[in-house]
C-alpha positions in Angstrom: -27.2 -126.7 6.9 -25.4 -126.1 10.1 -23.4 -123.0 11.0 -20.2 -125.0 10.6 -21.1 -126.2 7.1 -22.0 -122.6 6.1 -18.7 -121.3 7.4 -16.8 -124.0 5.6 -18.6 -123.2 2.3 -18.0 -119.5 2.7 -14.3 -120.2 3.4 -13.9 -122.4 0.3 -15.8 -119.8 -1.8 -13.6 -117.0 -0.4 -10.4 -119.1 -1.1 -11.6 -119.7 -4.7 -12.3 -116.0 -5.2 -8.9 -115.0 -3.8 -7.2 -117.5 -6.1 -9.1 -116.3 -9.1 -8.2 -112.6 -8.3 -4.5 -113.5 -8.0 -4.5 -115.5 -11.2 -6.2 -112.7 -13.1 -3.6 -110.3 -11.8 -0.8 -112.6 -12.8 -2.2 -113.0 -16.3 -1.4 -109.4 -17.2 2.2 -109.3 -15.7 4.3 -110.8 -12.9 3.5 -109.3 -9.5 5.2 -109.3 -6.2 3.6 -111.0 -3.2 3.0 -107.6 -1.6 1.2 -106.3 -4.8 -1.1 -109.4 -4.7 -1.8 -109.0 -1.0 -2.8 -105.4 -1.6 -5.2 -106.4 -4.4 -6.7 -109.1 -2.2 -7.1 -106.5 0.6 -8.8 -104.1 -1.8 -11.2 -106.9 -2.6 -11.8 -107.4 1.1 -10.5 -110.9 1.2 -9.8 -112.1 4.8 -6.1 -111.9 5.6 -5.9 -115.5 6.7 -7.4 -116.6 3.4 -5.1 -114.3 1.5 -2.1 -115.8 3.3 -3.1 -119.3 2.5 -3.7 -118.5 -1.2 -0.4 -116.6 -1.5 1.5 -119.4 0.2 0.1 -121.9 -2.2 0.9 -119.7 -5.2 4.4 -119.4 -3.9 4.7 -123.2 -3.5 3.8 -123.8 -7.1 6.1 -121.0 -8.3 3.6 -118.5 -9.5 4.7 -115.9 -6.9 8.4 -115.6 -6.4 9.7 -112.3 -5.2 13.3 -113.2 -6.0 12.5 -114.0 -9.7 10.2 -111.0 -9.8 12.9 -108.6 -8.5 15.5 -109.9 -11.0 13.1 -109.6 -13.9 12.0 -106.1 -12.9 15.6 -104.9 -12.5 16.6 -106.3 -15.9 13.5 -105.0 -17.7 13.4 -101.5 -16.1 17.1 -101.0 -16.7 16.8 -101.9 -20.4 13.4 -100.5 -21.2 13.1 -97.5 -19.0 16.7 -96.7 -18.5 16.6 -96.6 -14.7 19.8 -96.3 -12.6 20.3 -98.2 -9.4 18.5 -95.7 -7.2 15.5 -95.7 -9.6 15.5 -99.5 -9.6 15.6 -99.6 -5.8 12.7 -97.2 -5.6 10.7 -99.3 -8.1 11.3 -102.5 -6.1 10.4 -100.7 -2.8 7.2 -99.3 -4.5 6.2 -102.8 -5.4 6.7 -104.1 -1.9 9.8 -106.3 -2.5 11.7 -107.1 0.6 14.9 -104.9 1.0 17.1 -108.0 1.3 15.7 -109.5 -2.0 16.0 -106.0 -3.6 19.7 -105.8 -2.6 20.5 -109.1 -4.2 18.7 -108.2 -7.4 20.4 -104.8 -7.6 23.8 -106.5 -7.4 23.2 -107.6 -11.0 23.5 -104.0 -12.1 27.2 -103.2 -12.6 28.7 -99.8 -13.1 29.6 -100.3 -16.7 26.0 -101.2 -17.7 24.6 -98.3 -15.7 27.0 -95.9 -17.4 26.2 -97.3 -20.9 22.5 -96.9 -20.2 23.0 -93.3 -19.0 25.0 -92.4 -22.1 22.4 -93.9 -24.4 19.7 -91.8 -22.8 21.8 -88.7 -23.0 22.6 -89.3 -26.7 19.0 -89.9 -27.6 17.9 -86.7 -25.9 20.8 -84.6 -27.2 19.6 -85.2 -30.8 16.5 -83.1 -30.1 18.3 -80.3 -28.3 20.3 -78.7 -31.0 18.6 -75.4 -30.8 19.1 -75.0 -27.0 22.0 -73.3 -25.3 24.6 -75.6 -23.8 23.7 -74.7 -20.1 20.1 -75.5 -20.8 21.0 -78.8 -22.4 23.3 -79.7 -19.5 20.6 -78.9 -16.9 17.9 -80.8 -18.7 20.1 -83.9 -19.3 21.3 -83.9 -15.7 17.7 -83.6 -14.4 16.7 -86.5 -16.7 19.4 -88.8 -15.3 18.7 -87.7 -11.8 15.0 -88.6 -12.1 15.9 -92.0 -13.5 18.0 -92.7 -10.4 21.6 -92.3 -11.5 24.3 -91.2 -9.0 25.3 -87.5 -9.1 29.0 -88.2 -10.0 28.0 -90.4 -13.0 25.4 -87.8 -14.1 27.9 -85.0 -14.1 30.6 -87.0 -15.9 28.3 -88.4 -18.6 26.5 -85.2 -19.3 29.8 -83.2 -19.6 31.5 -85.8 -21.8 28.5 -86.2 -24.1 28.0 -82.5 -24.4 31.7 -82.1 -25.3 31.4 -84.9 -27.8 28.3 -83.4 -29.4 30.0 -80.0 -29.8 33.0 -81.6 -31.6 30.7 -83.3 -34.1 
């Protein structure tokens, strides 16, 4: 076997290994291109090989950051109750391009964001009956802030929901 044949064999083996790693990652959940690239890097896959494999997966539609971002925004808003800022942070953390993130975040309108914030506050309020009102307000505001809601919305929702709970 010549050195060229050996290099070709190692390249094909490396390509197959990279493809297998990516497919295993994609079996558990959708991933961004950056997440897959990081996994390949951790497995010490050559960057050129990783690029070829990721391009091929993108060609066949298994890696699509636009679809990934849209899915993540929808899912994280509904299941985790994240506001726009929290969603943007999550997309950034997963390596989604800022331009793609911006487009995905446009799907979140203010009405949905407020409804999600109110739902979170109402759920938490139910377990806070024994706490003084200032403590409830502080904890609810902190909850919404951690989830990435804008300060004006946090203040308005917390105050309105606290007033509503005291009337009941």
